[in-house]
N, C-alpha and C positions, 0 to 999 in steps of 0.2 A: 239657783234657788232665789226666791223672792226675799231679799234681805230686809229685815226690819230696821228702820232708822230712828234714832233717839234724838230728843230735843237738843242735847248738847252737841250733837254732830251737825246740826243744821245751822245754828246761829252762833257767831262769835259773841262772847259776853260783852266785850267793849262796844262792839257794833250795836248790840241790843240796847245798851245803856243810852247810846246816842239817839237811837230810834225812839226810845221812851221819852227822852227829854224833848225831842222835836215834836212828838205826838202830843205831849202835854201843852206845849206852847201853841200848837195849831188848834187843838180841840178844847183845851181847858179841862181835859179829862185825865184821870189816872188810868194806867194800864199795868196790870200785875200778871206777868207770865210765870207759869210753873210747868214742870215736866209731867210725864205720864204717871208718876208716883205721887203727885200732889205736892211736890217740893218747889218752893219759890226759887226761880232762877236768878232774878234781879229784884232788889227792893224788899221792903218789909210789908208783909201781907196784913198786919194787924190794923193799921189805920184805915185801910180800904175795906177789909172784911167787916170791921165794926161789930165783931161778935156774931156774924151771921152763921158761919160754919167753919169747920177746920178745912184747910186747903185740900187735904187728901181725900176729903169726902166729895169735893166738887167734881172730880174726874168721873164720878159715877152718875152725875146729873145729866139730863138730856141737853143736846146742843141748843145754844141761844136761849136758854131758860132765863127768865127774869127773876132776880133775887131781891128781896126787900130787907133793908137794915132796920134796926130797932127804932132809929130816929126817923124812919119813913123814907129815907133816901133809897133809890133803886140802883141795883147793880145788874150787869148782864154778863152771862158766861158764854164764851165762844171756844168750841173744841177745835183742835188741829189734828187732821188725819191724813195719812198717806198710804195708798194701796190697801185700804181697809184697816190699817193699824193706827191706833191713837198714839201720837208721839208727844202731845202736850195740850195746854189750854191757856186762855188769857181771860182775865176778869176785868171788865170795863166799869169804871165808877167815877164819882166826882173827885176833883183834884184836892188833895190834902197836902199842905206844905210840910216842909221838914220839921217845923216847930209846932205844928198843930197836933192836937191830940183829941181824940173823940171822948166827949164827956157824957154823951147820951142825952144832952139837954138841947143844944142848938141843932135844929134840923138842917140837913144838908140838901143841896138842890137835887131835884129829881131829873133823871135822863129821859128825854123824849125818844120816840122810835126813830125819828129822823136823825137824831144825834147818834144813836146806837148804830143805825145802818151805815151812816157815813164813816163812823169809826171802824166798824167791822170791815168795810170795803178796804180802808187804808191798811188795816192789820193783815187781812188775807192777801192783799197785794204784796206787802212786805215779806210775809212769811212764805208766800208762793215763790217769790224770787229766790229766797234763801234755800227753799227745798230743791228748786231746779239746780241751783248751783251745787248743793250738796249731792244731788243725784248724779250730776255730771262728774263730780269728783269721785263718787263711789264707782260709777261706771268705768272711769278711767283706771282707777285702782284695780278693779276686777279684770279688765282687759289686760292690764300689765301682768296681773297674777296668772291669767290664763296663758298668756304668751310665755311667761316664765315656766309655767308647768309644762306646756307643750315642748318648750326647748329642753327642759329637763328630761321629759319622756323620750325625746329624740336622741338625746345623749345616752340615756340608759339603754335604749333599744339598739343603738349602734355599738355599744360597748359590752353588752351581755346577752347571752342566750340561755341564761339559767331560767328554766321554766317557772319554778316556784317563785323566784325573786320577781319575775315579770308579773306574775299573778298578784303578788302582794303589792307591788308598785301600782299596778292598774287600779286595784281596789282603793288604795290610799289616796291616789289622785282623784278618783271619782268622788270620794267623800269630801275631799278638800275643795274642789272647784264648785261643787254643788251645795256645800254647806250642810250636807246630810248628817243625821245623827248616827246612823249605822248603815250597814250594807252587806251584800254577799255577792260573790262571783261563782256562778254555777257552770259546770262543764258537762257536755253531752258525751257519754261513753260510746265507743264504736259498737254498732249493731244493737244499741239499747234504746228503749223508748222512754227514757227518763233523764233528768238532770241531777247531778250530784254537786253539793256545795264543796268547792275547792278552797275558797278563802272566805272568812267571815270577819266582820268588824262590828263591835258593839259590846254590850254587857255580857252576852251569853254566846260567845263564838263557838264553843265546843258543842253546845246543844244544837245550834243552828247547823253545824256540819253534819249532823245525823240525818238531816232532812233530805228526802228524795222527792223531786217534783216530776210527775209524769208529763210527757209532752202533751200540751193542750189543756192542762189543768192549772189553776191558779193564774196569777198575773204573769209570772216568769214563764210558765208553761204555754200560756197564750202567745207571748212574745216569741218564744222558740218556734211554735208551730207556724205563726203568721209572718215571721221574720220582719216585724215592725216594732218600733218603740212604742211605749205606752206610759201615760202619766195618769196616776190615780190621785185626785185631790183629796179624797176622803175615803179611806179604806173601810170605814164603817158602813158606807153605802155601796161598796163594791162586792157583788156576789162571788166574783172569781177569786177574791183574796183568801189566802191560806194563812191562818194564824201562826205566829212564831213566838218564841220566848220573849222577844224584844217588844217594847211598848211603842208603837208607831201609829201615825194617823194619815200620812200620805206617802206615796211610793212612786218611783220612776224606774223603768226597766228598758234596757237597750240590748238588741241581739248582737252577738259576735259572729260574723259571717265571713268566710273566705270563699269567694266564687259562689258556687251554689251549695256549699256545705256549711252547715251550722256547727260552730264550735261550742257556743254556750251563750250565757246571758249575764250581764252585769246589772245589778239592781241596787238602788240607793233608797234609804227610808229616812223619814223625818218624824219627830215627835210632835210636829205642828201640822195643821191642815193647810192645804194650798201652798205647800212649801216649794213646789217646783214649777218653773215656767217653761214655755216652749223654747226659750233661749237656752235654758239649762239642758233641755233634751238635745238641742242641736249641738251644744258644746260636748256633751257626753258621747253623742253619736260620732262626732269628729274624732274625739280621743279614741273611741273604740275602733274606728276605721284605721287610725294610725297604728294602733297596737296589735290588731288582730292578726295581720300577716306575720309580724315578727313573733307574736304569741304562738301561732300555728307552727312556725319553724322551730321555735323553742320547745313546743310540745313534742313535735316529732323527734327532735334531738334528745329530749329528756326520755321519751319512750324508748328510743334506740339505745341510749345509754343504760336505761333500766333493763332492757332486754339483754344487753350485753352482760350486765352484771348478773342477771338471772341465769343466762346461758353459761356464764363462767362458773357460777355456783353449781348448776346442774351438771356441768361437765366434770367438776371436781367430785361431786357425789357419785356420778356414774363411774369415774375412774377408781374411786375407793371401792365401790361395790364389785367392779370387774376384777379387782385384784384379790378379793377375799372369798375363798371357798371353804376355808376351815373355820377357826374360831372367829366369830363376827362381833364379839362384844365391844372391843375397842373401835372397830370400824363403825359400828352403829352410833357410838357416842360422837365420833368425828362427823358422821353424816348429819346427825341432829344439830351439831354446832353450825355446819354449813347451811342447813335449812333455816335455822334461826336467823342467821345473818341475811340470807336471801329474802326472807319474809319480813324481817324487822320486828321480831316478837321477843318477849322476855323469857319464855319457857316452851318446852316441847316434850312430848312423850310418845313412845311407840309401844303398843300392846298387841299381843298375839291372841288369837281366838282358839280356845280348846273346845272342840266339838263334843267330846265326851262329857266334860263338866259344864258345858254351855256357859262359859265365862271368859273374861279377858284377863290376861296376865301381863304385868309390866315386864318389858324386855329391856328398854333403855329409856332414860329421861335426862333432861338437862334443864337447869334453872328451876328445879322443883326440890322440895325437901328430900333428904336421903331416905327417910322412912317410907317413901312411896315406892322404893325399888322393888319391893315384894308384894305390891298391891294387886289384888284380884277384884274385878268388878263383874257382878252377874249380868247376863245378857238382859238388856232392857232397862237397866238401872243407870241413872245419871246420864250425862251428855254422851259419854263414850259407849255406854250400854245401849242407849237409844240409837246412835249411829250404826252400831254393829247389828242391831235387830232390824232396823229399817233399811240398812244397806244404802244409805244416801247421805251426802254431806250435810253439815249443820253449821251455820254461822250465827253467833249470838254476840251482839254489840254490848249488851248490858244484861248480865245474868239475873240481876235483881229485878228487872222489869219483864224479862222474857218468860212466857208461860208455856213454852213448848215442852219443857221437861217437867213431869209431874213428880218423879222420885229422883232426888239428887244423890250423888255418890260422894264419898270422902274427897275425891280429887276435885270436885266442882268448886270447893271453897277457896282454892288458891288463885283464882283469877276472876275478873269481872267480864272480860270479853274472851270468847272462845271461837276457834275455827277447827273443826274436827271432820275428817274424811274417812270412809271405809277403805281398807286395802282388800281388794277382791278380784277374782277371776270370774268368768261366766259360770263356772261350776262350783266355786267354793269361796267362803269368806276367810281371808288370811288374818286380818287384824284391823287395828284402828290407829291412825296417826293424828295427834292433836297439837295445836299451837295455841299459846296462851298470852294474853295481854300484849296488844300492839304497843310498840314503843312510842315515845313522844306524845303521849296522851291521844293517840289516834285510835281509829277503829278499823277492823278488818274489812277489806273490800273484796269484790268479786275477782279482781286480779290476783289477790292473795290466795283466794280459793283455787283459782286455776293453777297457780304456781305450786301450791301445796299438793294439788291433785297430780301434777306431773312428777313431783318428788315421790309421792305415794306409788305412782305407777312404776318408777324405777325400783323402789323397795319391793313392791309386789313381784316384779319380774325377777329380782334377785332371789327372793325366797322361793318362788316357784321354780326357777331354774335349778336352785340347789336341791329342792325336793325331787324334781324330775331327774336330776343327775343321780341321786341316791336310788331312786326307783329304777332307773335304767341300769345302774350297776347291779342291783339285786336281780333284775329280770334278764340280765345278759345270759346267764347260764340256762335260764328257763327257755329263752328263745333259741339259743344255740342247740338245745336238746330238741326242740320242736323242729328246727331246721334239719337236723339229722333224720328225724322221722319223716319229715316232708320229702327230703331228698330220696329216701328209700322208697317211699310209696309212689313217688312220681316217676320212678323208673319203669314201671309196668302198669298196664291196664288189665292184666290177667288176674282175675280175682283169686284163683287158687294159689298163684305165686305170691300175691299181695298179702294174704293172711300170714304166711310163714315169715315174710320179711318184716311185717309189722310187729309180730310177737317177739321176734329176735331183737329188734330195736328196743322194745319195751323192757325186756328182761335185762339187756345190757345197760340201759340208761338208769333204770330204777333198782337194779341189782336185787332181784327177787328170786325166790326159789321156784315159783311156777307162775305161769300166766296163761290165760285162755281167752278165746274169742268165740262168742256164741251169737249166731245169727237168728233173727226173728222170722218165723213163718207165720204170716198174718192169717193164712187160711186155716191152719191148725191151731193158731194161738199158742205156739210153743217156741222154745229156744232150743236150737240144735248146736251141739259142740262141733264147730267146723274146724278149729285149729287150737293146738295147745302145746306148751313147752313145760316140761317138768311133771307132766301127768302121764299115767299109763297110756300107751299108744292105742290100746283096744277101746279106749273111751271115745276117741275121735270118730265122728260120723255116726256113732251109735247112741250116745247119750242125748236124751231129749228131756227138757225140763218144762213143766207147765208154767205158764205165767202166774206168778204169785207163790211158786214153790221155791224154797230156799232163798239165799241171798240174791242170786242172779235173777230169780223169778220176781222177787220183791222190787228190785231195781227196774225191771221191765214193766211191772204193773204200775208203779208210781212215777216212773220216768225221772227218778231222782237218784243221785249217787249215795252210796253207803260207805261210811268211813269208820271202821272199827279198829281201835287200838288193841282191844282184847275181846274176841268174839264171845268168850265165856261169860262176859259181864253184860252182854246185851240180851234183854229178855225176848226181843223179837226173834232171835235166831238160836238161842242157847239150846232149845229142844227141837230145832228144825234144820239141823245140818243136812244139807242135800248131798247128793252123790259127788258133787264137785268140791265139797268142803273138806278136801283131803288134807289131813294133818294141818288144819288151819289154826293159826293163832291170831294174826292181824290181817285185816282184809281192806282192800280198796276195790270197789266195784262201781263202774260208772256206765250210764246209758250212752249208746251211740245214736245220736239223733241227726236227722237232716230235714230241715224245713218242718220241724215239729213232728216228724214221722220217725217212729222207732225202727232202727235198722238192726240193732243187736245190743250186746252187753260186753264190756271189756273188764276182765277180772285180773287182779294181781294179789298174790298171797305171800306173806312172810318175807321180810327183808332178810337177806343172808347174814347181815350183821347182827340180827336178833333184835334190833331196835324197832320201835313201833312206827307206823306211818305218821307223817305230819301233815299240816295244812298245805305246806308247799308241795308235798307229794301229791295230794289230792288235786291241787291246781294244775300241776304238771300233767297228771293223768287226764284231767278234763281237757287240757289243751291237746294232748295226743289223741283223745277220742274225737275231738273236732277235726283233726287232720285225717283220722281214719274215716270219719263219716264222709268227708269230702272226697277222699280217695275212692271209697266204695261207691259213692254217687257217681263219680267220674267214670269208674269202671263199668258200672251198670249202664250209664248213659252211653258210653262208648260202644258197649255190646249191643244195646238197643238201636243206636244210631247206625251201626254197621248193618244190622239186620234190616232196619227200615230202608236204608239206602239200597241194599240188595233187592228188597221186595219192590221198592218203587221202580228200580231199574228194570226188573222183570215185568212189572205191570206195564211200564211204558213200552217195553219191547213187545209184550203181548198185545197191547192196544194197537200199536203200529201194524203188527202182523195181521191181526184178524180184521182190522178196518181197511187194510189195503187189498184184501181179497174178497170177492163176492161168490167164491165157490164154497158151497155149504160144507162139503166133506173136509175141505182144507181148513176151514174155520174151526170146525168141531175138533178135529185131530190136533191142531196146533194149540187150541185152548186147553184141552185135557192134559197135553204134555206139559205146558207151562204151569198149570195149576198144581199138578203133582210135584213138579220141581220146586215151586215156591213154598209150598206147604209141607214138603218133605213127607209126602204120603206114600204108604206102601202100596195101596190099591186105590183106584179111582174109577168112577163110572159117571158118564153123562147120559142122562135119561131124558128122552123127549116125550111130550104129552100127546097121546092119541085121543083127539077130541071125540071121535065116534065111539070108541070103546071105553072112554073115560079111564084110561090106564096110562102108566108110565112104562116105557120100554127102553132098554139099553141100546143106544145108538153107537157109542164108542166107549172103550174101557182100557185101563192100564193096570198091570200087576196081576192079571188073572191068566193062568195057563189054560184053564178049561174053556173050550169054545162055547160051551153051553151058556156062558154068561149072556150071550146075545138073545137067549130065549127067555130071560128073566123079565117078568112083567109084574108091576105092583098096582093094585087098586089105589085110588085116592084115599088117604088115611091109613094105608097099610104100611107097616114098617116106618123107619125114620124118614126115608125119602117121601113116602106117602103122606106122613104128617107134615113135613115141610111144605109139600105141595098144597095140602089142605089148609094149613094155617097161613100160607103165603109169607112165611118168615123163616130165617135160618134157625137151625137147631144144633146144639152141641151136646154130645154124649161123652162125659169124661171116662166112663167105664162101661163097656158094652155088657159085661156080665151082670151089672147091677141095674140095667135098664130093661124093663119088662116089654117095652114096645120094640126093642131091637129084634130084627128078624135075621137069623143066621141062614146063609145060603146052603142048600142041600149038599153042594159039592165043595163046601168050604175047605181050604187046605190047611187051616190052623185052628187049634183049640185055645190059643192064647187070648187073654183079654185085650181088647183093643179100645181105642178112642176114635170117635167118629164126629165129623161135622158135615152138615148137609144144608144147601142153600137153594131156594127156588130161582129159576130163570124166568123173569117177568118182563113183559113189554106192556108198560102201563098196568092195567088190571088183568091183562091176558096172560095165562100161564103158558110158558113155552116148554119148560122141563125142569129138571133138578140135577145139580152137580153134587156128588158125594165123594168125600175123601176119608180114608181110614188108614190107621197105622197101629202097630203093636205098642202097648203101654210101656213095656220094659225098655224100649229103644230111646225114647225122648220124653216120656211123660205124656200126660193128656194134652189135647189141643186146648189152647187158651182162648179167652174172649177176644183177644186181638186177632188170633188166627181165624176165628169165626167172622169177625168184621172184615178181614182181608178177603175171605172167600166170598162174602156177600158183595164186596166191591167188584171182585173179578166176575161174579155172576151177572151183576148189572151191566158191566162192560160187554160181556159176551152176549147177553140177551139182545142188545142192540145190533151187534154184528150178525148174529144168527137171523134175526128178523129181516135185516137188510139183504142178506144173502137169499133168503126165501123169496122176498119181494122181487129181487132182481131176476131170479130164475123164472118166476111166474111171468114177469114182464117180457123176458126174452122169449119165452114160449109163445105168449100172445103175439108178440111182434113178428116172429118168424112165420107163424101161421098166417098172419095178415099179409105179409109180403109175398109169401108163396101163393096165396089165393089171388092177390092182385096181379102177379106176374102171369098166372095161369089164365086169368081173365083177358089179359092183353093178347097172349098168344092165341087164344080161342077165336079172336076176331078174324084171324087170317090163317087158313089151313097151311099155307106155304111157310109161315113163320112158327109153326108148332115146335116147341123146344128151344126157340131162338134165345130167349132170356136166360134159360138154364145154361146153354152152351157159352153165351157171352160171359156169364158169371164165372164159369169154370176157367175160361181163357184169361179173364181179368185177374182172377185170384192167382193163377199160375204165374202170369207176368209179374205181378206185384211181389210174389215170393221170390222169384228169380232176382228181382231188383233189390231184395233185402229190406223191404218196408216192414214197419213195426206191425204188431198184432192188431192194434187199434186201427191203423191205416188200412190193413187188409180187410178188417170187418167193415169199414166204411165203404171200401170199393166193392165188397160183396153186395151190400145193400143197394148201392147206386147201379151196379150192373143188372141186378134183378129188376130194377124199376126204371131202367134208362129209357124205355119206350112207353112209360105210363101216360105220357101226353097224347099218344095216339088214340086214347079214349075219346078225345075231343075232335078227331078227324073223321070225316064221313067215310062209311064203308065203301061207297062207290069209288072213292079215290084210292083207298087202301087196297081194294080187290080188283082194280082195273087191270086187265090182262096186257094191255099195250103200254107204250111209253106215255108218260104224263105230259100234259101241256105245261107251259110256263106258269099259268095261273094255278094249276093243280099242284105244281111243284112248290110254289110259294106257300100254298096251304099246308103242304107236308112239312115245310121248314119251320112251321110254328109249333110243332109237337114238343121240342125240347123246352120251350118257354112255358107251354101249357103244363108239362109234367112238373117243372120246378114250382109253378104256382100251386099245383095241387098239394105238394108236400111241404110247402113253405111254412105252414102253420104248425108243423110238428117240430118242437124245439130241438130234439136230439138228432134230427135229420137235416140240420142246416148245411153241414158240409156236403151231405149227399145231394142236396138240391143243386149246388154249384156244379158238381160233376155231371148231373143229369142235364142241366141247362147248356153245358158247353161241350158235350161229347161229340158234336158235329163241327167243332172249330177245326181249322187247318193250321198246321205248324207255320205255314207261310202267311197266315193272316187272311186268307180268302174264304174262310168257312163262315158258318152262321151259328147262332143268331147275332153275335156281337162283333165278329171279325177280329177276335183276339189272336195274338201272335206269340209263338215261342213259349217262354216261361210264363207269359200272362195267363195261359190256359192252365187250369188246375191239373196236377199230375194225374189224379184219378180219371179225369175226363180224357186226357191223352191216352191212358192205358185202355179205357173202355172204347175209345175211338178205333184203335187198332183191332181189338177183339171183335167189335161190331162189324167192321169192314171185312175182316177175315171170314166171319160166319156168313155174312151176306153173299160174298162171292163164291162160297163153297156150298151154298144152298140153292135149290131149284126155285126158279121164278117163272111166271107165265111167259115172259118175253125172252128168257135165256136159260142155258143149262149151267150146272155148277162146275167150278174148277176143281182140279185135284189139289192135294196138299202142296205138291211141288210148285204147280202153276200159281196157286194162291200166294205161296211164300215169296215167289219171285216178284209177283205184283206188289206185295207189301213192301218188299225191299226196294223196288223201283220207286215207290212213292216216299221213301225215307227222305226227310229234310224238306219236303214240300208239303205233303199232306200229313205226314206222321213225324212224331218226335224220334230222332235217330236213336236215342238211348232206349226208348220203349221198343223200337223195332229190333234193336240188338238183343234185348231181353226176350222178345218173342221168338227170334231165330234160335235162341238157346233153350227154349221151353221144352221142345220135344225130347231133348236128351237129358232133361233134368228130372229129379224125383217129384217135381210138382206138376208134371204133365198129366192131363186127364186121359183116361184109357181110350176114349173114343177118338182122341186126336192122333193116336199112334197108327191109325189106318191110313193107307195111301189114298184110296178113292173114298172121299167123304160123302159126296152127294151126286151131283149131275154135272154136265159139261160147263165150261167156264163162260164168264162174261167179264167185262172190265170192272176193276175195283171202283173206278170213279163213278160209273153209272149205278153200281149196286149200293154204294155208300149213302145214297140219298135217302 
């Protein structure tokens, strides 16, 4: 701080006297010094002033002002200043001796400007030296004091970690070394964006402690945000300055920082302007640096100790509550005592919320008047009523100034500061816990609120656990009863058995005279008595009650329970006793619901004890009805699931079967068999559509003994089948006797009413036929909508298979006609080879069958054998019909016919394997054949078979250049070429062919054609 220096501190009085005497001798002038108050320091002012003015007035005159005495003599005023502060003045005038006195007659000499300036220079030099000496002395004293203070600070820091003491010490030292008037030490709370006053010095410390400074606001907030010290010479000109109760004009603030973390700010204030210098700032910053680390350690230690104290109190409270499950009055008083000690307050109250009365009732209080023990506070009134209504905590430091509460309660007058929290769970309000008047003239802080909230949570958990324990004890029997019912109903999924088990449990548990279970029929909108105990047996299965009729009907209609202690006193039913109100006095009737869907009604009548039913009985029966609804739903679901699984399994089986066959008759017969089985039909017909006659005719049927069923034909639109075909959609007839469009067959074997479903077989928009299923009504009831959907699904699946089978049959017919025509065309080119392709085909098929090849492989070999010489179409007839032996050039031309044949058929996708057989049927087993020179297994098996058959037919046929061989001769030739020209396995099969069932009739003759030639020449 810039210290103000006074005149007496600058010049020693004796030294000043000697200077005055010397000054008078040297200048012949008088010098009168006086202090800043106008008091003469040395000498008598009267002779010199000569009545000009009083000395105290002169300090207000301008510097170096000339003054005139009454006698005309002149005086000169010289002010003395240091650092902008006036510390004295001197008056220069003519010398007046000790015995002289001013009479006002004799004029005194006047001072010239030169005399004044010379005198002023001498005076300023003298006093300047004295000021420097005084400043050095002051500086030295200040440094000594700072060193002393720092040493004291070091000693205290090394000897104590009491956080509060260190805060007080730092504040006192800061004010002492800076000469401040007042000050405050502010701390930053963890995870908070503001500073709180921890220590304050001045005239109004308690008021200052209430101030919170946001980070970045005000002088201290700016220092906290920027982590830099700040000097404010004049707070009146500083826009960041926040007013306090103290009267100050200048301020200095220094941050307290440990590493990168801000602890707080120390601020000192002065009632004077420009009170603090940069040196003061440096010293205060140095002191802050020394203290901050120790202060942080002390803070952590203090917080840890505080947490330990709080945890100790909380543990004690928790222990008290854990051991109290009965009477809690004494325990609650002890808990409040512990809570008061933990928070440091003078009083505390615990109030419970009554939801019926919507008010708070005092349960326990400490530190408050005895008359408050029975206090009740309405919801919303006063501090406690506000907290209960808003369900959020409230902290009031001064109730006289706080405007949060509009309506005060009687309890609010006993304290000035309040901390009040709600006791609540997510579902309900339990009560309110309040703390009053912080001790030691303090105010409640957020830490107190957090601690009180924790204590409140312990109390809330205690009261909730006790409530839940009582509820659990009351509900134990309720749930054990439900468990018995649940155990019973979970033992079976059979609905008929389930009903009897349920009612037996209900009667045993509720001890009633009779009970009944009525199931709801949504189609007829009726309740059916499906099971009963205590009622006449002839009622079961026969009694039907309309919805809205009697008690059970009312329950079904409104889907609400009926609880009647005395049915004769209820106007709804006193004149509406239904057939089930058998000797009824008291009634419980509840709906059985599942997913908001009515399943039935459960009724119990008359307790055997004669007592009326209670609310607990109603709750129990509602719980049982819930178990029943789930059991019924599970049973129905199980039954439907089993049925659907069976249906899906059969549908899958049907799909595999009909899609794996392309034989139309097989598809139709399998389809009608599976459909009849899946839908449990007594009779079924599958009718195909005759496009020319525009009629439906029966292709296959089941369940009809009379063969005339195949003669039945329906026009489109005639009968149920004709309507399904006409509308292109499935039709369901629940009762054939009630349907005018149903057409009874003339040879019908039953007069009973039946149920019928019919579905069209469609391929896109094209009608294929109709499938019809019929059964007698008294066997299983009418077909359902689900049955119709299932039949429609089966019909869609069958339609595709039927259409595929038809297309395949048509394709095969066209294919065989083409192949046969092509083979005939080949044979027609050479009269000697007439029938050759047919005979090679017969032999190839026979060999393949002897070798045990599959049906598909035999079909492929059949096609290849028929067309094996198709390539000869591209060979000149001159070469083919040449009577003699062929030249080498002609033979090379002949050798191209396998390749030509394969090329002709290569573009037909399903003849790809056939092409390979045709191309390689002239290969030799030893690799010397053509066209590719394949060897052994490289040659396709079909080609090896056709090669043997082709060679055999060639050597047993007449040629222009040779005679045919007999069967024996040809067989020997084939056997001779085994392993060289032919595959030994194929040759073996060929040798077995004549004795097998696969042998063609024409092969059984001994003389087949004409005299022999060699197989090698003929095979070309």
